[in-house]
N, C-alpha and C positions, 0 to 999 in steps of 0.2 A: 388130226385136221387142225390144229393148234397153228401150224407154219402157214396156211392158207386162210386168212381172214374173211377174202371174198367169199371163197368156196364155203366157208363155215356159215357166213351172214346169210348167204343164199338158202343154204341147207336148214337154218333155223326158219327162213320165210315159207319154205316148204314144209315145215313140221307141223303137224295136224294138230288142231286146238285141243285145249285140256279136256274136252268131252269125249273124244275120240283116244286119245294117247293116255295111258295109265300114270305115266310120270312126264317131269318136265324136260326140256331140250338137255339141259346140262347133265342129268342123270342118265338119260338115253344114251347120249353121248359115251360116258363113262361105261356103261355096261353094254353098248353097241345093239341096241333092240333093233328088231324088225323095224320099227316106226323110223328109227335113227339111219337106219341104212337104206330104207325107201327114199326119205327125205334127201339124203347125200346123192342117191341115184338120180332123183328129181332136178336136183340141183346140177349135177354133172352133164344131164341131160340138156337143161336150159342153158348152161354156159356154151355147149358144143352148137346148139341152135343159134345162139346170137352171135359166135363169133364166125359161122359158116354162111359164107357169101351167097350160096347158092340158096338157103333158107332166107337169109337176111337181105332183102335187096336193098343197094344204096338208097339213101334217102335223097328225094327229089330226082329221080334217076329220068324221069321224061323231061324236067328243064335242063338237064344237063345236056341231053341227047340234041335239043332243039336250036 
């Protein structure tokens, strides 16, 4: 995932805290642990929700229609 820096940053933000995960983000990325895979999955779902117009309505939609 080194080629997609935004997705990597989102996965890092979704990664659990030190008290829940046995290793840091960089180590889990290298070993592809379940914590890493879940963080990447959450980041992909977040990206999809942010870019989906059906999920993410336009900002100030009521003002545009008025």
